C-alpha distance (Angstrom), angle and dihedral (degrees) to the residues before:
residue distance angle dihedral
M1 . . .
A2 3.82 . .
F3 3.79 98.0 .
M4 3.77 125.1 53.5
E5 3.80 113.9 -147.3
K6 3.81 91.9 -160.9
P7 3.80 122.1 54.8
P8 3.81 108.2 -92.6
A9 3.80 119.9 -117.6
G10 3.78 111.9 -83.4
K11 3.79 93.7 23.4
V12 3.82 114.4 141.2
L13 3.80 105.6 -133.8
L14 3.80 93.7 -172.2
D15 3.81 114.7 99.2
D16 3.80 104.6 -144.8
T17 3.83 91.9 -162.7
V18 3.83 94.7 64.0
P19 3.84 103.9 108.9
L20 3.80 120.7 -111.9
T21 3.81 119.3 -144.1
A22 3.80 124.4 -165.1
A23 3.82 131.1 -159.8
I24 3.81 124.9 -178.3
E25 3.80 104.6 -131.2
A26 3.80 100.2 -179.5
S27 3.78 146.1 -20.3
Q28 3.77 130.8 -134.0
S29 3.79 127.4 -161.8
L30 3.77 118.2 -139.2
Q31 3.81 127.4 -177.9
S32 3.78 99.3 -66.3
H33 3.79 106.8 -1.1
T34 3.79 145.7 34.0
E35 3.79 125.6 -115.9
Y36 3.80 122.3 -153.1
I37 3.79 119.2 -147.7
I38 3.81 108.5 -145.1
R39 3.81 128.4 -167.9
V40 3.81 110.1 -147.7
Q41 3.80 120.9 -166.7
R42 3.79 130.0 -168.9
G43 3.79 112.3 -145.2
I44 3.80 122.3 -36.2
S45 3.81 101.5 -41.1
V46 3.81 116.4 101.7
E47 3.81 87.6 -159.3
N48 3.81 88.9 62.8
S49 3.81 94.4 67.7
W50 3.80 138.1 103.5
Q51 3.79 141.4 -178.6
I52 3.78 126.9 -110.1
V53 3.80 128.8 -177.6
R54 3.80 118.7 -140.5
R55 3.80 135.3 175.6
Y56 3.78 125.2 -146.8
S57 3.82 87.8 -105.9
D58 3.85 88.5 60.8
F59 3.82 90.1 54.3
D60 3.80 89.9 47.0
L61 3.80 91.6 51.8
L62 3.81 91.6 49.7
N63 3.79 91.1 47.6
N64 3.82 92.0 51.7
S65 3.82 89.9 51.6
L66 3.81 90.8 50.0
Q67 3.82 92.5 53.7
I68 3.80 86.5 91.9
A69 3.81 86.5 75.7
G70 3.82 90.7 64.9
L71 3.81 92.5 -132.7
S72 3.79 126.0 137.2
L73 3.81 99.7 -126.2
P74 3.84 118.8 -166.7
L75 3.81 100.2 -120.1
P76 3.84 109.3 157.2
P77 3.83 111.1 -111.8
K78 3.78 123.8 -102.7
K79 3.81 119.8 -96.1
L80 3.80 121.6 -165.9
I81 3.84 100.0 -177.6
G82 3.79 122.8 50.2
N83 3.78 94.3 9.6
M84 3.83 92.4 134.3
D85 3.82 94.9 58.4
R86 3.79 112.7 121.2
E87 3.81 94.5 -129.3
F88 3.79 92.0 48.0
I89 3.82 91.9 50.3
A90 3.83 90.9 49.9
E91 3.81 90.8 49.6
R92 3.80 92.7 45.9
Q93 3.82 90.4 49.8
K94 3.82 89.1 57.2
G95 3.81 89.7 49.9
L96 3.79 93.0 48.8
Q97 3.81 90.6 48.8
N98 3.80 89.7 53.5
Y99 3.82 88.7 49.8
L100 3.82 91.0 52.6
N101 3.81 90.4 48.5
V102 3.81 91.3 53.7
I103 3.81 97.0 49.2
T104 3.83 94.7 43.0
T105 3.82 93.4 50.8
N106 3.81 96.2 46.2
H107 3.81 104.1 95.8
I108 3.82 96.1 -144.4
L109 3.82 98.4 38.5
S110 3.81 94.1 45.9
N111 3.82 90.4 56.4
C112 3.81 96.9 46.7
E113 3.79 122.6 107.2
L114 3.82 94.2 -121.5
V115 3.82 93.2 60.7
K116 3.82 93.8 40.4
K117 3.81 91.5 53.1
F118 3.81 91.4 47.9
L119 3.82 93.7 51.9
D120 3.81 101.6 30.3
P121 3.82 110.1 26.9
N122 3.82 93.5 160.7
N123 3.81 93.7 63.0
Y124 3.81 98.4 33.9
S125 3.79 104.6 41.6
A126 3.82 96.0 106.4
S127 3.80 123.1 97.5
Y128 3.80 102.1 -123.5
T129 3.79 92.2 -173.2
E130 3.81 89.6 59.8
I131 3.81 91.7 46.6
A132 3.81 89.6 50.2
L133 3.82 91.7 48.6
Q134 3.81 90.7 52.2
Q135 3.81 90.9 51.8
V136 3.81 92.8 45.2
S137 3.83 91.1 48.9
M138 3.81 90.5 53.5
F139 3.81 88.8 50.7
F140 3.83 92.3 52.3
R141 3.78 91.3 56.4
S142 3.79 89.2 68.0
E143 3.82 96.2 31.9
P144 3.85 105.3 43.1
K145 3.82 95.7 165.8
W146 3.84 91.8 79.8
E147 3.79 124.9 77.1
V148 3.84 132.9 -171.4
V149 3.81 114.4 -121.5
E150 3.82 97.4 -178.8
P151 3.82 141.5 -35.2
L152 3.81 113.2 -97.1
K153 3.80 94.4 -137.2
D154 3.81 117.2 -143.7
I155 3.82 95.7 -24.8
G156 3.82 89.5 142.3
W157 3.80 132.3 52.6
R158 3.81 98.1 -126.4
I159 3.79 116.9 99.8
R160 3.82 94.0 -153.3
K161 3.81 97.6 44.4
K162 3.82 120.4 81.2
Y163 3.80 133.5 -174.3
F164 3.81 133.9 -149.9
L165 3.80 131.4 -173.1
M166 3.82 108.0 -125.5
K167 3.77 142.0 -172.6
I168 3.79 136.5 -167.0
K169 3.81 111.1 -117.3
N170 3.81 95.3 -130.9
Q171 3.84 91.9 42.9
P172 3.84 101.5 45.2
K173 3.83 96.8 167.2
E174 3.80 95.3 56.6
R175 3.80 114.7 90.9
L176 3.79 126.5 -152.8
V177 3.81 135.5 176.4
L178 3.79 122.8 -128.2
S179 3.81 117.1 -159.4
W180 3.80 122.5 -165.8
A181 3.81 122.7 -170.0
D182 3.78 137.0 179.0
L183 3.81 122.6 -133.9
G184 3.80 118.0 -86.5
P185 3.81 136.0 -146.2
D186 3.83 93.0 -90.6
K187 3.81 97.9 57.9
Y188 3.82 102.6 125.2
L189 3.80 100.6 152.1
S190 3.78 118.9 104.9
D191 3.81 113.6 -107.4
K192 3.80 90.9 -108.1
D193 3.83 95.2 50.5
F194 3.79 91.0 42.1
Q195 3.80 93.1 54.2
C196 3.82 92.4 44.6
L197 3.81 92.2 51.9
I198 3.82 93.2 46.7
K199 3.82 90.3 52.0
L200 3.81 89.0 48.4
L201 3.83 93.4 61.3
P202 3.86 96.5 83.9
S203 3.82 87.7 60.7
C204 3.83 91.2 59.9
L205 3.81 108.9 106.9
H206 3.80 120.2 -177.9
P207 3.82 131.3 142.7
Y208 3.82 89.6 -124.5
I209 3.81 100.9 41.0
Y210 3.82 118.6 85.0
R211 3.78 107.5 -121.4
V212 3.83 120.0 -110.5
T213 3.82 110.5 -139.1
F214 3.79 97.0 -168.0
A215 3.81 135.9 -1.3
T216 3.78 135.3 -178.4
A217 3.79 137.5 159.0
N218 3.78 143.5 -171.4
E219 3.81 131.1 -162.7
S220 3.82 93.4 -75.3
S221 3.82 109.5 30.7
A222 3.80 148.2 5.5
L223 3.80 133.7 -127.7
L224 3.81 124.2 -158.6
I225 3.80 133.4 179.0
R226 3.81 125.2 -154.1
M227 3.79 134.2 168.2
F228 3.82 113.9 -86.2
N229 3.80 111.5 -115.3
E230 3.82 115.8 -152.6
K231 3.81 90.4 -161.5
G232 3.78 91.8 61.7
T233 3.78 130.4 -159.1
L234 3.78 134.2 -35.7
K235 3.82 88.0 -99.6
D236 3.81 89.6 54.8
L237 3.81 88.9 54.2
I238 3.81 93.2 48.6
Y239 3.83 93.8 46.4
K240 3.83 95.2 35.4
A241 3.81 88.7 -126.0
K242 3.79 134.6 157.4
P243 3.84 110.9 -112.0
K244 3.83 95.1 -135.4
D245 3.82 95.2 52.7
P246 3.83 120.4 103.2
F247 3.81 116.2 -87.9
L248 3.84 93.8 -116.4
R249 3.81 92.8 53.0
K250 3.80 93.9 45.8
Y251 3.77 102.2 48.3
C252 3.83 114.2 14.2
N253 3.78 98.9 79.7
P254 3.82 114.6 9.0
K255 3.81 115.0 -159.3
K256 3.79 92.7 -138.9
I257 3.81 124.8 27.5
Q258 3.78 110.3 -152.4
G259 3.79 132.0 145.3
L260 3.78 126.7 -138.1
E261 3.80 127.2 -92.4
L262 3.80 115.9 -85.4
Q263 3.81 93.4 -112.0
Q264 3.81 90.8 52.6
I265 3.81 90.4 49.9
K266 3.80 91.0 50.5
T267 3.82 95.9 45.5
Y268 3.80 97.9 42.3
G269 3.79 91.4 42.9
R270 3.80 92.1 51.8
Q271 3.82 92.7 47.6
I272 3.82 92.2 50.6
L273 3.81 92.4 47.9
E274 3.82 90.3 50.0
V275 3.81 92.6 55.2
L276 3.82 91.8 44.9
K277 3.80 89.4 53.4
F278 3.81 89.7 49.0
L279 3.82 91.9 53.2
H280 3.81 93.0 44.1
D281 3.81 91.0 51.0
K282 3.82 89.5 49.9
G283 3.80 91.4 51.8
F284 3.80 90.0 -120.8
P285 3.83 110.9 145.3
Y286 3.81 115.4 -134.2
G287 3.84 116.0 162.4
H288 3.83 95.6 158.7
L289 3.79 105.6 95.1
H290 3.80 116.4 146.1
A291 3.80 134.0 129.5
S292 3.83 94.0 -93.2
N293 3.80 89.8 56.9
V294 3.81 92.9 59.1
M295 3.82 115.8 82.9
L296 3.79 120.8 -156.2
E297 3.78 117.6 -136.2
G298 3.78 114.8 169.7
D299 3.81 106.3 -50.2
A300 3.78 93.3 -24.9
C301 3.79 132.9 96.7
R302 3.79 113.7 -142.9
L303 3.79 123.0 -165.8
L304 3.82 119.6 -124.6
D305 3.80 137.5 -159.4
L306 3.79 103.5 31.3
E307 3.81 84.9 159.4
N308 3.83 93.0 69.2
S309 3.79 95.5 83.1
L310 3.82 91.1 47.0
L311 3.81 89.7 51.9
G312 3.81 89.6 49.6
L313 3.80 94.9 -121.6
P314 3.83 118.7 164.8
S315 3.80 119.0 -115.8
F316 3.82 125.0 -100.1
Y317 3.82 89.0 -123.0
R318 3.82 97.3 41.6
S319 3.81 94.1 114.2
Y320 3.83 87.2 58.9
F321 3.80 103.8 46.5
S322 3.82 94.0 37.6
Q323 3.83 85.1 72.9
F324 3.82 92.9 63.9
R325 3.80 119.7 67.2
K326 3.81 94.4 -161.1
I327 3.83 91.5 62.3
N328 3.79 92.4 73.2
T329 3.82 107.0 129.0
L330 3.80 128.4 67.3
E331 3.81 88.8 -119.0
S332 3.83 91.0 56.9
V333 3.83 89.5 43.6
D334 3.83 89.0 56.0
V335 3.81 91.1 50.5
H336 3.81 93.0 48.4
C337 3.82 90.8 47.9
F338 3.81 88.4 49.3
G339 3.82 86.3 58.6
H340 3.82 89.8 55.8
L341 3.81 90.2 48.3
L342 3.82 93.2 48.1
Y343 3.82 90.2 49.8
E344 3.82 90.2 52.6
M345 3.82 92.2 47.8
T346 3.82 90.3 49.2
Y347 3.81 102.0 43.6
G348 3.82 103.3 21.3
R349 3.81 93.4 -120.4
P350 3.81 139.4 59.8
P351 3.83 120.6 -93.6
D352 3.82 115.3 -87.1
S353 3.79 90.2 -126.9
V354 3.79 140.4 -10.1
P355 2.98 131.5 -94.2
V356 3.80 93.3 45.3
D357 3.81 113.5 -139.5
S358 3.80 96.9 -164.5
F359 3.78 133.1 3.2
P360 3.83 125.0 -133.6
P361 3.81 118.1 -118.9
A362 3.82 110.5 -66.4
P363 3.83 132.8 -162.2
S364 3.82 88.3 -103.0
M365 3.80 137.8 11.3
A366 3.81 85.7 -128.6
V367 3.83 87.5 68.9
V368 3.81 91.6 51.8
A369 3.82 90.5 49.7
V370 3.82 91.0 58.5
L371 3.82 92.0 43.7
E372 3.80 90.7 51.4
S373 3.80 90.7 51.1
T374 3.84 91.9 54.7
L375 3.83 109.5 26.8
S376 3.82 108.5 25.2
C377 3.83 124.5 105.6
E378 3.80 90.1 -108.7
A379 3.82 93.3 50.8
C380 3.82 93.9 47.5
K381 3.81 90.2 47.6
N382 3.80 98.7 44.4
G383 3.82 102.8 30.8
M384 3.79 142.2 -97.9
P385 3.80 127.8 -69.7
T386 3.81 117.7 -117.6
V387 3.80 122.4 -99.1
S388 3.83 88.0 -112.1
R389 3.81 89.5 56.2
L390 3.82 91.6 51.2
L391 3.82 90.6 50.2
Q392 3.83 88.6 56.8
M393 3.82 93.9 52.9
P394 3.85 116.8 105.8
L395 3.82 93.9 -109.5
F396 3.82 92.2 65.5
S397 3.80 108.2 15.9
D398 3.82 94.9 84.5
V399 3.84 96.5 46.2
L400 3.80 112.3 115.0
L401 3.79 114.9 -150.2
T402 3.79 117.4 -156.9
T403 3.78 113.9 -161.5
S404 3.76 132.4 134.7
E405 3.81 95.4 -165.9
K406 3.79 111.7 110.9
P407 3.84 115.0 -142.4
Q408 3.81 115.3 -116.5
F409 3.78 128.3 -179.8
K410 3.79 116.4 142.6
I411 3.80 113.4 -168.7
P412 3.83 116.0 -175.5
T413 3.82 115.0 -120.0
K414 3.81 93.2 -113.8
L415 3.80 91.7 54.3
K416 3.81 91.2 45.8
E417 3.79 88.4 58.2
A418 3.82 90.7 47.8
L419 3.81 89.3 51.7
R420 3.81 91.5 49.0
I421 3.82 92.5 53.3
A422 3.82 92.7 44.0
K423 3.83 90.0 50.0
E424 3.81 90.7 52.2
C425 3.81 90.2 51.1
I426 3.81 92.3 49.7
E427 3.81 89.5 50.7
K428 3.81 91.8 46.3
R429 3.82 91.6 56.3
L430 3.82 90.0 47.7
I431 3.82 92.4 50.1
E432 3.82 91.3 49.4
E433 3.81 91.2 49.8
Q434 3.82 91.0 48.4
K435 3.80 90.4 50.2
Q436 3.82 91.9 52.4
I437 3.82 91.8 47.7
H438 3.83 90.6 48.9
Q439 3.82 92.2 50.6
H440 3.80 91.6 46.6
R441 3.81 90.7 50.2
R442 3.81 91.7 51.3
L443 3.81 91.7 48.4
T444 3.81 92.0 47.9
R445 3.81 90.9 49.8
A446 3.81 91.1 49.7
Q447 3.81 92.0 48.9
S448 3.79 91.1 46.2
H449 3.81 91.0 50.5
H450 3.81 91.4 46.2
G451 3.81 91.5 49.5
S452 3.83 97.0 43.9
E453 3.83 119.6 118.3
E454 3.80 91.8 -117.7
E455 3.80 92.3 53.0
R456 3.81 91.9 47.8
K457 3.82 90.4 52.8
K458 3.81 90.7 49.7
R459 3.79 91.5 51.1
K460 3.82 91.8 48.6
I461 3.82 91.2 51.0
L462 3.81 91.2 48.3
A463 3.80 90.7 48.0
R464 3.83 91.4 51.1
K465 3.80 91.6 48.3
K466 3.79 90.4 48.9
S467 3.81 90.8 48.8
K468 3.83 92.9 49.2
R469 3.80 91.8 46.0
S470 3.79 90.4 50.2
A471 3.81 91.7 48.2
V472 3.82 91.8 50.5
E473 3.80 91.6 48.5
N474 3.81 91.6 49.7
S475 3.83 91.1 47.1
E476 3.80 90.8 52.6
E477 3.79 90.8 46.8
H478 3.83 90.0 50.8
S479 3.84 92.0 49.8
A480 3.79 91.6 50.0
K481 3.80 92.9 49.7
Y482 3.84 91.6 46.1
S483 3.82 90.2 51.6
N484 3.82 91.9 49.1
S485 3.79 90.3 49.6
N486 3.81 92.0 53.6
N487 3.80 91.1 48.2
S488 3.80 90.7 51.3
A489 3.81 90.9 49.3
G490 3.81 90.7 50.6
S491 3.79 91.1 54.9
G492 3.85 92.3 52.2
A493 3.82 95.6 -110.4
S494 3.80 119.5 129.3
S495 3.80 121.8 -131.4
P496 3.79 129.7 176.5
L497 3.81 116.4 -113.5
T498 3.86 114.5 -105.7
S499 3.79 119.5 -150.4
P500 3.79 114.4 -131.4
S501 3.82 117.2 -104.6
S502 3.80 115.8 -101.0
P503 3.81 113.6 -110.5
T504 3.82 114.6 -102.9
P505 3.84 108.5 -100.3
P506 3.80 118.7 -124.8
S507 3.79 117.1 -98.3
T508 3.80 113.1 -79.9
A509 3.84 98.4 -173.0
V510 3.79 112.6 151.4
E511 3.80 113.4 -111.1
H512 3.80 112.4 -137.2
A513 3.76 116.9 -149.3
P514 3.82 112.9 -130.4
F515 3.80 114.5 -92.7
């Protein structure tokens, strides 16, 4: 059976791309320091939250570790005298909350291991480098011709994916890169099909796919070897970064923000669209397009990390497209991610937020047309164009590609069916997540509207009107009864006195502020 209904053994159910939010609920002063009690929540579910206790020194340690990113983060300054005063603690708590808001809303920082360990130590206590080294060591026992030169520490953004610079013993000058990755929450292939597909990747030949030299897998992870490229990735070109540097240093705060030349944008964009179309036509799910997954070799862009979808790893941009219910297939995910990539190539930086309301001046209106079709409010609301449609747009339609390499990637029929079912399962989880986010957004809007100042005033006015109306009605009822009583007394009949009804009190329902 190609698809496993239950999560396979070794599968990591946690989606590392689900955003964490943090709110300081209280502080408590001990003998010589103050502790801050923080409520951390994963995603939109209040049930998926926990408390952590942190001191200022813990924040300071995190901040020192994040200095590698080159950002000026708003950590409140140290204070040696008077740091136990109540007003100072209240002010510092506000500053620390602002600091948490900044690091949890920065797309790169929020996904890094340092921040995850600070906010969620239970799920991120393991040393993934050590785990990777153990797996790689086991591999070398059966493949002694390879040798590790050095670990490439934190060159990627994934917490559970590690890289090592390699060499072949009888070719000591040649450098290769080994990548090791754990399984992710979207691994739906059976172990047998998964391992067969991983081992099939070296046979994939395409002018715009970076060649896999060697690939193997077991029931819990995969290991791939590719040639090391001194030129680096497309993101390295855009950010003028060194390929071996840590991800945070390379991309968090570029010294110079500058987009590529128009001809580069056109050529690279066309090449990437061609390989996406090739994979879509083959029925091979991708879903992991971003500038760090595009290797530069000469004048050609070559796609990396085809194994990610087989491993079930979540996409770099998942927290963006999970907000939009019309981006619900891996094909539409690829197109939306292409929009992010095109924006970065054009402006030298990622968009501040998505959807993008208006685009800065670009080298050509043809660029803006493609960006609008993939990143605008209308596009995110109504759905993405196909890759074929993008290839027909003026920005790419006149680009001539010169390559003699014929694409080859033969996938047996049985494995094609396994890929189709796995793709459907990946999309099903995405659709369910989008539905939950949509419902949460609607509920939050309703609560916000209900709790707004204007709504409270309206309800108070209505309550007063209702109270006055009720009082008038009761007064009239009392007058009528009093008149009837007098009439009865005049006629000699006796009637017991009836006390007037109490007016109905205005509503006193408690108003809950939105969470």
